[in-house]
C-alpha positions in Angstrom: 274.3 138.0 88.7 270.8 138.1 90.6 269.3 137.0 93.4 266.1 136.6 94.4 264.3 136.4 98.1 260.8 135.1 98.8 259.3 133.8 101.7 257.3 131.1 99.8 254.7 129.9 102.4 255.2 126.4 101.7 257.2 125.3 98.3 255.9 121.8 97.1 252.6 123.5 96.0 254.5 126.3 94.5 256.8 124.8 92.3 255.7 125.3 88.9 256.2 129.0 89.6 259.9 128.6 89.8 259.9 128.0 86.2 258.7 131.7 85.5 260.9 135.1 86.3 262.0 136.1 88.3 262.7 132.7 89.8 263.9 130.9 86.0 266.3 134.0 85.0 267.9 134.3 89.2 271.3 132.9 89.5 270.7 132.6 93.7 267.3 131.5 95.2 266.9 132.5 98.7 263.3 131.1 100.3 261.8 131.5 103.7 258.9 129.2 105.0 259.5 126.3 102.5 258.2 123.8 104.8 259.9 121.3 103.4 260.6 118.0 105.7 263.7 115.8 105.8 262.7 113.7 102.9 261.1 116.2 100.8 263.0 116.4 97.6 263.5 119.2 95.5 265.9 119.3 92.2 267.4 121.5 89.4 269.5 121.2 86.5 271.6 124.2 86.9 271.4 124.5 91.1 272.6 122.9 94.3 270.9 123.3 97.6 271.7 124.4 101.1 268.5 123.7 103.2 267.3 123.4 107.2 264.0 122.3 107.8 262.3 121.7 111.4 262.5 118.6 112.8 260.4 119.1 115.8 257.1 120.8 114.4 255.4 122.0 111.2 256.4 124.8 109.5 259.6 127.0 108.6 262.6 126.0 107.1 265.1 127.8 104.4 266.7 127.1 101.3 269.6 128.8 99.3 270.3 127.7 95.8 273.2 128.5 94.1 274.4 127.5 90.5 276.3 123.7 90.4 279.4 125.4 88.8 280.1 127.6 92.0 280.9 125.9 95.0 279.5 126.6 98.5 279.5 125.9 102.4 277.4 126.1 105.4 279.0 128.2 107.8 276.3 128.8 110.3 272.8 127.3 111.0 269.8 127.4 113.5 266.8 125.4 112.7 265.1 124.1 115.8 264.9 127.5 117.8 261.0 128.3 117.6 261.8 131.9 117.4 264.8 132.1 114.7 265.8 130.0 111.9 269.4 130.8 110.0 271.2 129.4 107.3 274.6 131.0 106.5 276.3 130.1 103.3 280.3 130.9 102.1 280.1 131.3 98.4 283.4 131.1 96.2 282.8 132.2 92.7 285.2 133.8 90.1 288.1 134.3 92.9 285.7 136.0 94.9 284.2 135.0 98.0 280.7 136.3 99.8 278.4 135.1 102.0 274.9 134.6 102.0 272.7 134.7 105.1 269.1 133.1 105.4 266.8 134.5 108.2 263.3 133.8 109.4 262.2 135.1 112.5 258.3 134.2 113.1 257.7 136.5 116.2 260.1 139.1 115.3 263.6 138.9 115.0 266.3 139.7 118.0 269.3 140.8 116.6 271.3 140.0 120.0 270.7 136.0 119.0 273.4 136.5 116.0 275.1 139.8 116.3 278.1 138.3 117.0 278.3 136.2 114.1 277.0 138.9 112.0 279.8 141.1 113.3 282.0 139.0 112.4 282.0 138.7 109.0 284.6 140.1 107.0 283.9 139.4 103.4 280.8 140.6 101.5 277.8 139.7 102.4 274.2 139.9 101.8 271.7 139.2 104.7 268.2 137.9 103.6 264.9 137.2 105.4 261.6 137.5 106.9 262.4 139.5 109.9 259.0 140.2 111.2 260.0 143.9 112.3 258.2 147.2 111.6 259.7 150.6 111.8 259.9 154.1 110.2 262.8 153.4 109.1 262.1 151.3 106.5 258.0 152.7 105.9 256.5 151.2 108.7 253.5 152.7 111.0 254.7 151.2 114.3 258.0 150.0 116.1 258.7 147.9 119.0 261.9 146.9 121.3 263.4 144.5 118.7 262.9 146.9 115.7 264.9 149.5 117.7 267.5 147.2 118.8 267.9 145.8 115.5 267.8 149.9 114.5 270.7 150.2 117.1 272.7 147.2 115.7 272.4 148.5 112.0 273.5 152.3 112.4 276.8 151.0 113.9 277.2 148.0 111.8 278.9 147.8 108.6 275.7 146.5 106.5 273.6 148.9 104.4 269.7 147.9 103.9 268.7 147.8 100.3 265.2 147.9 100.8 262.8 150.5 99.2 259.2 152.0 100.0 257.8 149.4 98.0 255.7 146.6 100.5 257.0 142.9 100.6 254.1 141.6 102.9 250.3 141.4 101.7 247.7 140.6 104.6 244.6 141.4 102.5 243.7 143.6 99.5 244.1 146.7 101.9 247.2 146.1 104.4 250.5 145.8 103.1 253.6 146.2 104.8 257.6 145.6 105.2 258.4 142.7 106.8 261.1 141.3 104.2 264.1 142.8 104.8 267.6 143.0 102.6 270.9 143.9 103.8 274.4 143.8 102.4 277.6 144.8 103.3 278.5 148.7 102.8 281.6 148.0 101.0 279.4 146.9 98.0 276.3 149.1 98.5 276.5 151.1 95.0 277.0 147.7 93.1 273.5 145.9 93.8 270.3 147.0 92.6 267.3 146.0 94.3 263.7 146.0 93.4 260.2 144.4 94.6 258.2 142.1 92.1 254.9 142.6 91.2 253.2 139.1 91.7 253.1 137.1 95.1 252.8 133.6 93.4 250.2 132.4 95.7 252.0 133.3 98.5 251.3 136.5 100.9 254.9 137.7 100.4 256.2 139.5 97.2 260.0 138.3 96.0 262.7 140.6 95.9 265.3 140.7 93.3 268.7 142.0 93.6 271.6 142.2 91.1 275.4 142.7 91.5 277.2 144.5 89.1 280.2 143.1 90.4 279.5 139.7 87.7 278.8 141.6 84.8 280.9 141.3 81.8 283.0 138.4 83.8 285.4 136.1 82.2 287.5 133.3 82.5 291.0 132.6 80.8 293.7 129.9 80.7 297.2 129.5 79.8 298.1 127.6 76.9 301.2 126.9 76.0 302.1 125.4 72.0 305.3 123.1 73.1 306.0 121.3 69.4 307.6 124.8 67.9 309.0 125.6 71.5 311.1 122.2 71.1 312.0 122.6 67.5 313.3 126.3 68.2 315.4 125.2 71.4 316.8 122.3 69.4 318.0 125.1 66.9 319.2 127.4 69.3 321.5 124.5 71.0 322.5 123.4 67.4 323.5 126.7 66.1 325.5 128.1 69.3 329.1 127.5 69.0 330.0 128.4 72.8 327.2 128.1 75.0 326.6 130.6 77.8 324.0 129.4 80.1 322.5 132.8 80.5 322.2 133.6 76.6 320.7 130.4 76.4 318.3 130.7 79.5 317.1 134.2 78.1 316.5 132.8 74.4 314.5 129.7 75.5 312.7 131.7 77.8 311.4 134.4 74.9 310.6 131.4 72.9 308.3 130.1 75.9 306.5 132.9 75.7 306.3 133.7 72.3 304.2 130.5 72.2 302.0 131.0 75.5 298.9 132.7 75.5 295.8 133.6 77.2 292.8 132.3 76.0 289.9 133.7 77.0 286.7 131.7 77.9 283.2 133.5 77.2 280.7 131.0 76.2 280.5 129.2 79.6 280.3 130.2 83.3 283.3 128.3 84.5 283.9 127.4 88.1 286.8 129.3 89.5 288.7 125.9 89.9 288.9 125.3 86.3 292.3 125.1 84.7 294.0 124.2 81.6 293.8 120.4 82.3 290.3 120.6 82.8 289.6 122.7 79.5 291.8 120.7 77.6 290.4 117.0 78.5 286.6 118.0 78.4 287.1 119.0 74.7 288.6 116.0 73.9 286.3 113.9 75.8 283.5 115.7 73.8 285.6 115.1 70.5 285.8 111.3 71.1 282.3 111.3 72.2 281.0 112.5 68.9 283.5 110.1 66.8 282.6 107.2 69.1 278.5 107.9 68.3 279.6 108.4 64.5 281.8 105.5 64.4 280.2 102.6 66.8 283.6 101.2 66.6 284.7 99.9 69.9 288.6 101.1 69.8 286.4 104.7 69.9 284.5 103.9 72.6 287.4 102.7 74.5 289.1 106.2 73.7 286.2 108.2 74.9 286.4 106.5 78.4 289.7 107.2 78.5 289.2 110.7 77.9 286.1 110.9 80.4 288.4 109.4 83.3 291.1 111.6 83.0 288.2 114.7 82.7 286.8 113.6 86.0 290.3 112.7 87.7 291.3 116.1 86.9 288.4 118.4 87.8 287.9 116.6 91.0 292.0 117.1 91.7 291.6 121.0 90.7 288.2 121.7 93.0 290.3 119.8 96.1 293.4 121.7 95.5 291.4 124.8 94.9 
């Protein structure tokens, strides 16, 4: 699973770059300074977006984009503070929960503003942002009281810094610095790779790409039961048992059910965590009915397709709500 962090300095005039790597190949987008207003539109066939925007002045704006087959919810946000913007989203994916925290501090990040919130996070967390802080710890030539406070907090926190010595901000052809920082929970530090891309994409900030090995080679499985042979075998057990014993019958039928139960591994698609057998089966029936209805162009086939489509929507919604 890959993440790309970028201060885009206005996204409206840079949307064309989202079709190019690293954006086109990343699962998650974490952008600062989108300059979006409330009525600005952004759509993507495979992503849903969480956004903040300034309502009282121009500039700023945060965005977190996640895959559509993963659920997320906003757990914290600050959007109209002139010194700090924060957007935090909790992600639910493949039975694993984690947080993404997006930060933009135009005048330097003051850790005191959200220290209590960051310290309260108990599940794996990524912190991305344009902190506008300089410190020798990440290759800076200067430091300030804000950066000293941040380093003090970092050294005593449960987070680790992922930045290398590669600059993330280009002021001019001869001046660069590291002000875009990336942190993760210390518990997952050894599972993370991080590097700075080689292009600014018309911004003065360079994207940072992060990959998490936790999501590599994962599969989703559903349990399937073939009931017809189970019913046939159960009838045979009842008919051939002259002196029924409840414990014996229960044992024989249980073994029959186990023999006709299997776990089917789904590897062709990144299914959402709430995907179950009902979702899978009605999705398959819906597709089969759709193909048959298109070939035959018969009213009965279209009615059958609509029935399966309705059932799929019902079970999908129910599974998602109960997850």
